[in-house]
LUMKE-622187 format. One record per atom (N, C-alpha, C): residue in one letter; chain; residue number from 0; x, y, z; atom name. Coordinates in steps of 0.2 Angstrom, whole numbers, plus 5000, padded with zeros to 4 digits. Atoms other than C-alpha are relative to their C-alpha. Example, Ala and Ser with C-alpha at 12.3 -4.5 7.8 and 13.67 -1.06 7.14 Angstrom:
+-----+-------+-----+------+------+------+------+
| res | chain |   n |   c1 |   c2 |   c3 | atom |
+-----+-------+-----+------+------+------+------+
|   a |     A |   0 | 5004 | 4994 | 5000 |    N |
|   a |     A |   0 | 5062 | 4978 | 5039 |   CA |
|   a |     A |   0 | 5004 | 5006 | 5000 |    C |
|   s |     A |   1 | 4996 | 4994 | 4999 |    N |
|   s |     A |   1 | 5068 | 4995 | 5036 |   CA |
|   s |     A |   1 | 4996 | 5005 | 5003 |    C |
+-----+-------+-----+------+------+------+------+
//
This chain:
+-----+-------+-----+------+------+------+------+
| res | chain |   n |   c1 |   c2 |   c3 | atom |
+-----+-------+-----+------+------+------+------+
|   m |     A |   0 | 4998 | 5006 | 5001 |    N |
|   m |     A |   0 | 5146 | 5651 | 5593 |   CA |
|   m |     A |   0 | 5005 | 4999 | 5007 |    C |
|   d |     A |   1 | 4999 | 5002 | 4995 |    N |
|   d |     A |   1 | 5155 | 5643 | 5606 |   CA |
|   d |     A |   1 | 5009 | 4998 | 4998 |    C |
|   y |     A |   2 | 4995 | 5002 | 5000 |    N |
|   y |     A |   2 | 5174 | 5642 | 5607 |   CA |
|   y |     A |   2 | 5001 | 4996 | 4996 |    C |
|   y |     A |   3 | 5001 | 5005 | 4999 |    N |
|   y |     A |   3 | 5174 | 5626 | 5607 |   CA |
|   y |     A |   3 | 4994 | 4997 | 4994 |    C |
|   k |     A |   4 | 5003 | 5001 | 5000 |    N |
|   k |     A |   4 | 5162 | 5615 | 5596 |   CA |
|   k |     A |   4 | 4998 | 4993 | 5006 |    C |
|   h |     A |   5 | 5001 | 5006 | 4994 |    N |
|   h |     A |   5 | 5163 | 5601 | 5608 |   CA |
|   h |     A |   5 | 5005 | 5000 | 5004 |    C |
|   h |     A |   6 | 4995 | 5000 | 4994 |    N |
|   h |     A |   6 | 5172 | 5601 | 5625 |   CA |
|   h |     A |   6 | 4999 | 4995 | 5007 |    C |
|   v |     A |   7 | 5002 | 5005 | 4997 |    N |
|   v |     A |   7 | 5175 | 5587 | 5631 |   CA |
|   v |     A |   7 | 5002 | 4999 | 5007 |    C |
|   f |     A |   8 | 5000 | 5002 | 4993 |    N |
|   f |     A |   8 | 5177 | 5581 | 5650 |   CA |
|   f |     A |   8 | 5001 | 4991 | 5002 |    C |
|   f |     A |   9 | 4998 | 5011 | 5002 |    N |
|   f |     A |   9 | 5185 | 5563 | 5654 |   CA |
|   f |     A |   9 | 5006 | 5002 | 5007 |    C |
|   c |     A |  10 | 4996 | 5001 | 4994 |    N |
|   c |     A |  10 | 5186 | 5561 | 5674 |   CA |
|   c |     A |  10 | 5003 | 4993 | 5001 |    C |
|   l |     A |  11 | 4994 | 5009 | 5003 |    N |
|   l |     A |  11 | 5201 | 5553 | 5679 |   CA |
|   l |     A |  11 | 5001 | 5000 | 5007 |    C |
|   n |     A |  12 | 4999 | 5001 | 4993 |    N |
|   n |     A |  12 | 5198 | 5554 | 5699 |   CA |
|   n |     A |  12 | 5005 | 4991 | 5000 |    C |
|   l |     A |  13 | 4998 | 5004 | 4997 |    N |
|   l |     A |  13 | 5205 | 5541 | 5708 |   CA |
|   l |     A |  13 | 5003 | 4998 | 5008 |    C |
|   r |     A |  14 | 5002 | 4999 | 4994 |    N |
|   r |     A |  14 | 5198 | 5538 | 5726 |   CA |
|   r |     A |  14 | 5008 | 4992 | 5001 |    C |
|   t |     A |  15 | 4996 | 5006 | 4994 |    N |
|   t |     A |  15 | 5212 | 5526 | 5737 |   CA |
|   t |     A |  15 | 4995 | 4996 | 5006 |    C |
|   n |     A |  16 | 5006 | 5000 | 4995 |    N |
|   n |     A |  16 | 5196 | 5526 | 5750 |   CA |
|   n |     A |  16 | 4996 | 4990 | 4999 |    C |
|   g |     A |  17 | 5006 | 5005 | 4999 |    N |
|   g |     A |  17 | 5191 | 5508 | 5742 |   CA |
|   g |     A |  17 | 4993 | 4999 | 4996 |    C |
|   e |     A |  18 | 5006 | 4998 | 5001 |    N |
|   e |     A |  18 | 5178 | 5518 | 5734 |   CA |
|   e |     A |  18 | 5001 | 4997 | 4992 |    C |
|   a |     A |  19 | 5000 | 5001 | 5007 |    N |
|   a |     A |  19 | 5174 | 5514 | 5714 |   CA |
|   a |     A |  19 | 5003 | 5008 | 4997 |    C |
|   s |     A |  20 | 4995 | 4993 | 5001 |    N |
|   s |     A |  20 | 5186 | 5529 | 5704 |   CA |
|   s |     A |  20 | 4999 | 4999 | 4990 |    C |
|   c |     A |  21 | 4998 | 5000 | 5006 |    N |
|   c |     A |  21 | 5187 | 5532 | 5685 |   CA |
|   c |     A |  21 | 5005 | 4995 | 4995 |    C |
|   d |     A |  22 | 4992 | 5003 | 5003 |    N |
|   d |     A |  22 | 5206 | 5529 | 5682 |   CA |
|   d |     A |  22 | 5000 | 4992 | 5005 |    C |
|   q |     A |  23 | 5002 | 5007 | 4996 |    N |
|   q |     A |  23 | 5202 | 5512 | 5692 |   CA |
|   q |     A |  23 | 4998 | 4996 | 4992 |    C |
|   h |     A |  24 | 5005 | 5001 | 5006 |    N |
|   h |     A |  24 | 5191 | 5508 | 5675 |   CA |
|   h |     A |  24 | 5007 | 5001 | 4993 |    C |
|   g |     A |  25 | 4995 | 4998 | 5006 |    N |
|   g |     A |  25 | 5206 | 5515 | 5663 |   CA |
|   g |     A |  25 | 4998 | 5008 | 4997 |    C |
|   a |     A |  26 | 5000 | 4994 | 5002 |    N |
|   a |     A |  26 | 5201 | 5531 | 5662 |   CA |
|   a |     A |  26 | 5004 | 5006 | 4994 |    C |
|   t |     A |  27 | 4994 | 4996 | 5001 |    N |
|   t |     A |  27 | 5218 | 5540 | 5660 |   CA |
|   t |     A |  27 | 5004 | 4997 | 4995 |    C |
|   k |     A |  28 | 4996 | 4999 | 5011 |    N |
|   k |     A |  28 | 5224 | 5530 | 5643 |   CA |
|   k |     A |  28 | 4994 | 4999 | 4996 |    C |
|   l |     A |  29 | 5007 | 5000 | 5006 |    N |
|   l |     A |  29 | 5205 | 5530 | 5636 |   CA |
|   l |     A |  29 | 4999 | 5010 | 4999 |    C |
|   f |     A |  30 | 5003 | 4993 | 5001 |    N |
|   f |     A |  30 | 5205 | 5549 | 5639 |   CA |
|   f |     A |  30 | 5008 | 5001 | 4996 |    C |
|   d |     A |  31 | 4992 | 4999 | 5008 |    N |
|   d |     A |  31 | 5227 | 5548 | 5630 |   CA |
|   d |     A |  31 | 4997 | 4997 | 4992 |    C |
|   y |     A |  32 | 5001 | 5003 | 5007 |    N |
|   y |     A |  32 | 5218 | 5536 | 5614 |   CA |
|   y |     A |  32 | 4997 | 5008 | 4999 |    C |
|   a |     A |  33 | 5003 | 4995 | 5000 |    N |
|   a |     A |  33 | 5205 | 5551 | 5617 |   CA |
|   a |     A |  33 | 5001 | 5004 | 4994 |    C |
|   k |     A |  34 | 4998 | 4994 | 4999 |    N |
|   k |     A |  34 | 5216 | 5567 | 5613 |   CA |
|   k |     A |  34 | 5007 | 4999 | 4996 |    C |
|   k |     A |  35 | 4995 | 4999 | 5006 |    N |
|   k |     A |  35 | 5229 | 5560 | 5600 |   CA |
|   k |     A |  35 | 4997 | 4997 | 4994 |    C |
|   q |     A |  36 | 5002 | 5002 | 5003 |    N |
|   q |     A |  36 | 5213 | 5551 | 5592 |   CA |
|   q |     A |  36 | 4996 | 5008 | 4994 |    C |
|   c |     A |  37 | 5003 | 4993 | 5001 |    N |
|   c |     A |  37 | 5207 | 5569 | 5590 |   CA |
|   c |     A |  37 | 5005 | 5003 | 4995 |    C |
|   k |     A |  38 | 4996 | 4998 | 5000 |    N |
|   k |     A |  38 | 5222 | 5576 | 5586 |   CA |
|   k |     A |  38 | 5002 | 4997 | 4991 |    C |
|   e |     A |  39 | 4999 | 5002 | 5009 |    N |
|   e |     A |  39 | 5225 | 5565 | 5570 |   CA |
|   e |     A |  39 | 4994 | 5000 | 4996 |    C |
|   l |     A |  40 | 5005 | 4997 | 5006 |    N |
|   l |     A |  40 | 5209 | 5568 | 5562 |   CA |
|   l |     A |  40 | 4998 | 5005 | 4996 |    C |
|   n |     A |  41 | 5001 | 4993 | 5002 |    N |
|   n |     A |  41 | 5212 | 5584 | 5564 |   CA |
|   n |     A |  41 | 4994 | 5005 | 5001 |    C |
|   l |     A |  42 | 5006 | 4998 | 4995 |    N |
|   l |     A |  42 | 5198 | 5588 | 5577 |   CA |
|   l |     A |  42 | 5001 | 5006 | 5006 |    C |
|   n |     A |  43 | 5000 | 4997 | 4993 |    N |
|   n |     A |  43 | 5207 | 5596 | 5590 |   CA |
|   n |     A |  43 | 5002 | 5009 | 4998 |    C |
|   g |     A |  44 | 5000 | 4995 | 5003 |    N |
|   g |     A |  44 | 5206 | 5617 | 5590 |   CA |
|   g |     A |  44 | 4995 | 5004 | 5001 |    C |
|   k |     A |  45 | 5008 | 4995 | 4999 |    N |
|   k |     A |  45 | 5197 | 5633 | 5591 |   CA |
|   k |     A |  45 | 4994 | 4997 | 4994 |    C |
|   h |     A |  46 | 5003 | 5003 | 5000 |    N |
|   h |     A |  46 | 5181 | 5628 | 5586 |   CA |
|   h |     A |  46 | 4994 | 4994 | 4994 |    C |
|   q |     A |  47 | 5001 | 5008 | 5002 |    N |
|   q |     A |  47 | 5181 | 5609 | 5584 |   CA |
|   q |     A |  47 | 5000 | 4996 | 5006 |    C |
|   v |     A |  48 | 4997 | 5005 | 4993 |    N |
|   v |     A |  48 | 5187 | 5598 | 5599 |   CA |
|   v |     A |  48 | 5003 | 5003 | 5003 |    C |
|   r |     A |  49 | 4994 | 4998 | 5001 |    N |
|   r |     A |  49 | 5195 | 5601 | 5612 |   CA |
|   r |     A |  49 | 4997 | 4994 | 5006 |    C |
|   v |     A |  50 | 5004 | 5006 | 4997 |    N |
|   v |     A |  50 | 5196 | 5586 | 5625 |   CA |
|   v |     A |  50 | 5003 | 5001 | 5009 |    C |
|   n |     A |  51 | 4997 | 4996 | 4992 |    N |
|   n |     A |  51 | 5202 | 5590 | 5645 |   CA |
|   n |     A |  51 | 4999 | 4996 | 5006 |    C |
|   r |     A |  52 | 4998 | 5002 | 4993 |    N |
|   r |     A |  52 | 5209 | 5583 | 5662 |   CA |
|   r |     A |  52 | 4994 | 5003 | 5004 |    C |
|   a |     A |  53 | 5002 | 4996 | 4994 |    N |
|   a |     A |  53 | 5195 | 5583 | 5676 |   CA |
|   a |     A |  53 | 5000 | 4996 | 5005 |    C |
|   g |     A |  54 | 4999 | 5007 | 4992 |    N |
|   g |     A |  54 | 5194 | 5578 | 5694 |   CA |
|   g |     A |  54 | 4992 | 4998 | 4998 |    C |
|   c |     A |  55 | 5004 | 5006 | 4999 |    N |
|   c |     A |  55 | 5181 | 5567 | 5700 |   CA |
|   c |     A |  55 | 4992 | 5004 | 4998 |    C |
|   l |     A |  56 | 5006 | 4999 | 5003 |    N |
|   l |     A |  56 | 5162 | 5571 | 5691 |   CA |
|   l |     A |  56 | 4996 | 5000 | 5006 |    C |
|   d |     A |  57 | 5006 | 5003 | 4997 |    N |
|   d |     A |  57 | 5152 | 5561 | 5706 |   CA |
|   d |     A |  57 | 5000 | 4995 | 4996 |    C |
|   r |     A |  58 | 5007 | 5005 | 4999 |    N |
|   r |     A |  58 | 5145 | 5551 | 5697 |   CA |
|   r |     A |  58 | 5007 | 4992 | 4997 |    C |
|   c |     A |  59 | 4996 | 5005 | 4999 |    N |
|   c |     A |  59 | 5162 | 5536 | 5700 |   CA |
|   c |     A |  59 | 4999 | 4995 | 4998 |    C |
|   e |     A |  60 | 5000 | 5009 | 5000 |    N |
|   e |     A |  60 | 5153 | 5520 | 5704 |   CA |
|   e |     A |  60 | 4996 | 5004 | 4991 |    C |
|   l |     A |  61 | 4999 | 5006 | 5005 |    N |
|   l |     A |  61 | 5147 | 5522 | 5684 |   CA |
|   l |     A |  61 | 5006 | 5000 | 4995 |    C |
|   g |     A |  62 | 4998 | 4999 | 5008 |    N |
|   g |     A |  62 | 5162 | 5525 | 5675 |   CA |
|   g |     A |  62 | 5005 | 4993 | 4998 |    C |
|   p |     A |  63 | 4998 | 4992 | 5000 |    N |
|   p |     A |  63 | 5173 | 5529 | 5667 |   CA |
|   p |     A |  63 | 4994 | 5004 | 4998 |    C |
|   v |     A |  64 | 5004 | 4992 | 5003 |    N |
|   v |     A |  64 | 5165 | 5545 | 5662 |   CA |
|   v |     A |  64 | 5001 | 5004 | 4997 |    C |
|   m |     A |  65 | 5001 | 4992 | 5002 |    N |
|   m |     A |  65 | 5165 | 5560 | 5652 |   CA |
|   m |     A |  65 | 4995 | 5005 | 4997 |    C |
|   v |     A |  66 | 5007 | 4996 | 4999 |    N |
|   v |     A |  66 | 5152 | 5573 | 5650 |   CA |
|   v |     A |  66 | 5005 | 5005 | 4994 |    C |
|   v |     A |  67 | 4997 | 4997 | 5005 |    N |
|   v |     A |  67 | 5154 | 5583 | 5633 |   CA |
|   v |     A |  67 | 4996 | 5007 | 5000 |    C |
|   y |     A |  68 | 5002 | 4993 | 4998 |    N |
|   y |     A |  68 | 5149 | 5603 | 5632 |   CA |
|   y |     A |  68 | 4999 | 5004 | 4993 |    C |
|   p |     A |  69 | 5005 | 4996 | 4997 |    N |
|   p |     A |  69 | 5140 | 5613 | 5627 |   CA |
|   p |     A |  69 | 4991 | 4995 | 5000 |    C |
|   q |     A |  70 | 5006 | 5007 | 5000 |    N |
|   q |     A |  70 | 5125 | 5597 | 5624 |   CA |
|   q |     A |  70 | 5001 | 4999 | 5007 |    C |
|   g |     A |  71 | 4998 | 5001 | 4995 |    N |
|   g |     A |  71 | 5131 | 5592 | 5641 |   CA |
|   g |     A |  71 | 4995 | 4994 | 5000 |    C |
|   i |     A |  72 | 5000 | 5007 | 4999 |    N |
|   i |     A |  72 | 5129 | 5577 | 5636 |   CA |
|   i |     A |  72 | 5008 | 4993 | 5004 |    C |
|   w |     A |  73 | 4996 | 5006 | 4997 |    N |
|   w |     A |  73 | 5137 | 5560 | 5648 |   CA |
|   w |     A |  73 | 4998 | 4993 | 4996 |    C |
|   y |     A |  74 | 5000 | 5009 | 5002 |    N |
|   y |     A |  74 | 5146 | 5543 | 5642 |   CA |
|   y |     A |  74 | 5004 | 4998 | 5003 |    C |
|   q |     A |  75 | 4998 | 5005 | 4998 |    N |
|   q |     A |  75 | 5148 | 5530 | 5648 |   CA |
|   q |     A |  75 | 5006 | 4995 | 4996 |    C |
|   f |     A |  76 | 4997 | 5002 | 5008 |    N |
|   f |     A |  76 | 5162 | 5520 | 5637 |   CA |
|   f |     A |  76 | 5005 | 4994 | 5007 |    C |
|   v |     A |  77 | 4997 | 5005 | 4998 |    N |
|   v |     A |  77 | 5173 | 5503 | 5640 |   CA |
|   v |     A |  77 | 5008 | 5000 | 4997 |    C |
|   d |     A |  78 | 4995 | 5003 | 5006 |    N |
|   d |     A |  78 | 5185 | 5502 | 5626 |   CA |
|   d |     A |  78 | 5004 | 5003 | 4993 |    C |
|   e |     A |  79 | 4997 | 4996 | 5007 |    N |
|   e |     A |  79 | 5196 | 5510 | 5613 |   CA |
|   e |     A |  79 | 4992 | 4998 | 4994 |    C |
|   s |     A |  80 | 5006 | 5000 | 5004 |    N |
|   s |     A |  80 | 5179 | 5505 | 5602 |   CA |
|   s |     A |  80 | 4996 | 5007 | 5000 |    C |
|   d |     A |  81 | 5004 | 4995 | 4998 |    N |
|   d |     A |  81 | 5167 | 5515 | 5613 |   CA |
|   d |     A |  81 | 5002 | 5008 | 4997 |    C |
|   i |     A |  82 | 5000 | 4994 | 5001 |    N |
|   i |     A |  82 | 5178 | 5532 | 5609 |   CA |
|   i |     A |  82 | 5002 | 4999 | 4994 |    C |
|   d |     A |  83 | 4998 | 4996 | 5009 |    N |
|   d |     A |  83 | 5182 | 5530 | 5591 |   CA |
|   d |     A |  83 | 4993 | 5002 | 5000 |    C |
|   e |     A |  84 | 5007 | 5001 | 5001 |    N |
|   e |     A |  84 | 5161 | 5527 | 5592 |   CA |
|   e |     A |  84 | 4999 | 5008 | 5002 |    C |
|   i |     A |  85 | 5000 | 4995 | 4998 |    N |
|   i |     A |  85 | 5160 | 5544 | 5599 |   CA |
|   i |     A |  85 | 5003 | 5003 | 4996 |    C |
|   i |     A |  86 | 4997 | 4996 | 5004 |    N |
|   i |     A |  86 | 5173 | 5553 | 5591 |   CA |
|   i |     A |  86 | 4997 | 5000 | 4994 |    C |
|   q |     A |  87 | 5004 | 5003 | 5008 |    N |
|   q |     A |  87 | 5165 | 5545 | 5571 |   CA |
|   q |     A |  87 | 4993 | 5003 | 5004 |    C |
|   s |     A |  88 | 5011 | 5000 | 5001 |    N |
|   s |     A |  88 | 5145 | 5547 | 5576 |   CA |
|   s |     A |  88 | 4999 | 5005 | 5003 |    C |
|   h |     A |  89 | 5004 | 4994 | 5000 |    N |
|   h |     A |  89 | 5145 | 5562 | 5589 |   CA |
|   h |     A |  89 | 5005 | 5006 | 4997 |    C |
|   f |     A |  90 | 4991 | 4993 | 5001 |    N |
|   f |     A |  90 | 5164 | 5575 | 5585 |   CA |
|   f |     A |  90 | 4997 | 5001 | 4991 |    C |
|   m |     A |  91 | 5000 | 5000 | 5009 |    N |
|   m |     A |  91 | 5162 | 5572 | 5566 |   CA |
|   m |     A |  91 | 4993 | 4997 | 4995 |    C |
|   q |     A |  92 | 5003 | 5002 | 5001 |    N |
|   q |     A |  92 | 5146 | 5567 | 5564 |   CA |
|   q |     A |  92 | 4993 | 5004 | 5002 |    C |
|   g |     A |  93 | 5003 | 4994 | 4994 |    N |
|   g |     A |  93 | 5135 | 5578 | 5576 |   CA |
|   g |     A |  93 | 4994 | 4995 | 5001 |    C |
|   v |     A |  94 | 5007 | 5005 | 4994 |    N |
|   v |     A |  94 | 5125 | 5561 | 5582 |   CA |
|   v |     A |  94 | 5001 | 4998 | 5005 |    C |
|   p |     A |  95 | 4999 | 5003 | 4993 |    N |
|   p |     A |  95 | 5126 | 5558 | 5599 |   CA |
|   p |     A |  95 | 4999 | 4994 | 5000 |    C |
|   v |     A |  96 | 5000 | 5010 | 5003 |    N |
|   v |     A |  96 | 5130 | 5536 | 5601 |   CA |
|   v |     A |  96 | 4994 | 5000 | 5008 |    C |
|   e |     A |  97 | 5008 | 5001 | 4996 |    N |
|   e |     A |  97 | 5111 | 5535 | 5613 |   CA |
|   e |     A |  97 | 5003 | 4995 | 5002 |    C |
|   r |     A |  98 | 4998 | 5007 | 4998 |    N |
|   r |     A |  98 | 5119 | 5517 | 5617 |   CA |
|   r |     A |  98 | 5005 | 5002 | 5010 |    C |
|   l |     A |  99 | 4995 | 4998 | 4996 |    N |
|   l |     A |  99 | 5134 | 5524 | 5627 |   CA |
|   l |     A |  99 | 4999 | 5006 | 5005 |    C |
|   m |     A | 100 | 5005 | 4995 | 4994 |    N |
|   m |     A | 100 | 5120 | 5538 | 5635 |   CA |
|   m |     A | 100 | 4999 | 5000 | 5008 |    C |
|   l |     A | 101 | 5004 | 5000 | 4996 |    N |
|   l |     A | 101 | 5118 | 5541 | 5652 |   CA |
|   l |     A | 101 | 4995 | 5003 | 5004 |    C |
|   n |     A | 102 | 5006 | 4998 | 5002 |    N |
|   n |     A | 102 | 5101 | 5545 | 5655 |   CA |
|   n |     A | 102 | 4999 | 5003 | 5009 |    C |
|   e |     A | 103 | 4999 | 4997 | 4992 |    N |
|   e |     A | 103 | 5103 | 5548 | 5677 |   CA |
|   e |     A | 103 | 5001 | 5006 | 4998 |    C |
+-----+-------+-----+------+------+------+------+
//
Protein backbone atom coordinates (compact mmCIF):
# COMPACT_ATOMS: atom_id res chain seq x y z
CA UNK A 1 0.00 0.00 0.00
CA UNK A 2 1.22 3.51 -0.78
CA UNK A 3 2.08 5.69 2.19
CA UNK A 4 -0.72 8.05 1.15
CA UNK A 5 -3.91 6.87 -0.52
CA UNK A 6 -4.14 10.27 -2.24
CA UNK A 7 -1.12 12.56 -2.47
CA UNK A 8 -2.36 15.90 -3.79
CA UNK A 9 -0.17 18.61 -5.28
CA UNK A 10 -1.60 22.11 -5.84
CA UNK A 11 0.21 24.33 -8.32
CA UNK A 12 0.81 27.59 -6.46
CA UNK A 13 3.00 29.19 -9.10
CA UNK A 14 2.91 32.98 -9.34
CA UNK A 15 4.34 34.46 -12.51
CA UNK A 16 5.20 38.16 -12.51
CA UNK A 17 5.85 38.47 -16.26
CA UNK A 18 2.18 38.76 -17.21
CA UNK A 19 1.73 35.10 -18.19
CA UNK A 20 -1.12 33.15 -16.60
CA UNK A 21 -0.36 31.37 -13.36
CA UNK A 22 -2.39 29.30 -10.94
CA UNK A 23 -1.92 31.65 -8.01
CA UNK A 24 -3.50 34.49 -10.00
CA UNK A 25 -6.66 32.35 -10.06
CA UNK A 26 -6.92 31.80 -6.31
CA UNK A 27 -4.90 28.58 -6.02
CA UNK A 28 -3.36 29.45 -2.65
CA UNK A 29 -6.73 30.24 -1.07
CA UNK A 30 -8.18 26.97 -2.40
CA UNK A 31 -5.09 25.01 -1.30
CA UNK A 32 -5.57 26.34 2.24
CA UNK A 33 -9.26 25.45 2.07
CA UNK A 34 -8.57 21.87 0.85
CA UNK A 35 -5.97 21.30 3.56
CA UNK A 36 -8.36 22.60 6.24
CA UNK A 37 -11.27 20.49 4.97
CA UNK A 38 -9.20 17.30 4.84
CA UNK A 39 -8.02 17.92 8.39
CA UNK A 40 -11.55 18.66 9.67
CA UNK A 41 -12.84 15.48 8.00
CA UNK A 42 -9.98 13.45 9.53
CA UNK A 43 -8.77 12.47 6.06
CA UNK A 44 -5.18 13.58 6.56
CA UNK A 45 -2.32 11.32 7.59
CA UNK A 46 -0.72 7.99 6.82
CA UNK A 47 -2.67 5.88 4.30
CA UNK A 48 -5.10 8.74 3.78
CA UNK A 49 -4.79 12.15 2.09
CA UNK A 50 -1.78 14.46 2.00
CA UNK A 51 -2.25 17.94 0.50
CA UNK A 52 1.02 19.58 -0.60
CA UNK A 53 2.18 22.80 -2.19
CA UNK A 54 3.90 22.56 -5.55
CA UNK A 55 5.74 25.06 -7.64
CA UNK A 56 4.89 25.26 -11.30
CA UNK A 57 3.32 22.10 -12.70
CA UNK A 58 3.60 23.61 -16.20
CA UNK A 59 -0.15 23.78 -16.80
CA UNK A 60 -0.81 27.28 -15.49
CA UNK A 61 -2.68 28.30 -18.63
CA UNK A 62 -5.40 25.88 -17.45
CA UNK A 63 -5.16 27.01 -13.83
CA UNK A 64 -5.73 26.61 -11.13
CA UNK A 65 -4.75 22.94 -11.25
CA UNK A 66 -3.87 20.07 -8.94
CA UNK A 67 -2.68 16.53 -9.54
CA UNK A 68 -3.60 13.53 -7.38
CA UNK A 69 -1.18 10.60 -7.08
CA UNK A 70 -0.78 7.67 -7.30
CA UNK A 71 -3.63 7.81 -9.82
CA UNK A 72 -2.09 10.71 -11.75
CA UNK A 73 -5.44 12.48 -12.09
CA UNK A 74 -5.29 16.17 -12.94
CA UNK A 75 -8.04 18.55 -11.89
CA UNK A 76 -8.95 22.11 -12.79
CA UNK A 77 -11.11 23.86 -10.19
CA UNK A 78 -12.53 27.32 -9.62
CA UNK A 79 -14.06 27.52 -6.16
CA UNK A 80 -14.61 25.84 -2.80
CA UNK A 81 -17.57 23.82 -4.09
CA UNK A 82 -15.25 22.18 -6.66
CA UNK A 83 -12.79 21.33 -3.87
CA UNK A 84 -15.63 19.92 -1.75
CA UNK A 85 -16.76 17.75 -4.67
CA UNK A 86 -13.24 16.38 -5.21
CA UNK A 87 -12.88 15.62 -1.50
CA UNK A 88 -16.30 13.95 -1.19
CA UNK A 89 -16.27 12.01 -4.44
CA UNK A 90 -12.62 11.20 -5.11
CA UNK A 91 -10.98 11.14 -1.69
CA UNK A 92 -13.87 9.73 0.35
CA UNK A 93 -15.73 7.55 -2.16
CA UNK A 94 -12.93 6.71 -4.61
CA UNK A 95 -14.82 8.14 -7.59
CA UNK A 96 -12.87 10.74 -9.62
CA UNK A 97 -14.83 13.86 -10.60
CA UNK A 98 -14.88 13.62 -14.39
CA UNK A 99 -16.28 17.10 -15.02
CA UNK A 100 -13.22 18.66 -13.34
CA UNK A 101 -10.58 16.33 -14.83
CA UNK A 102 -8.06 17.60 -17.36
CA UNK A 103 -7.86 15.24 -20.30
CA UNK A 104 -4.95 16.75 -22.16
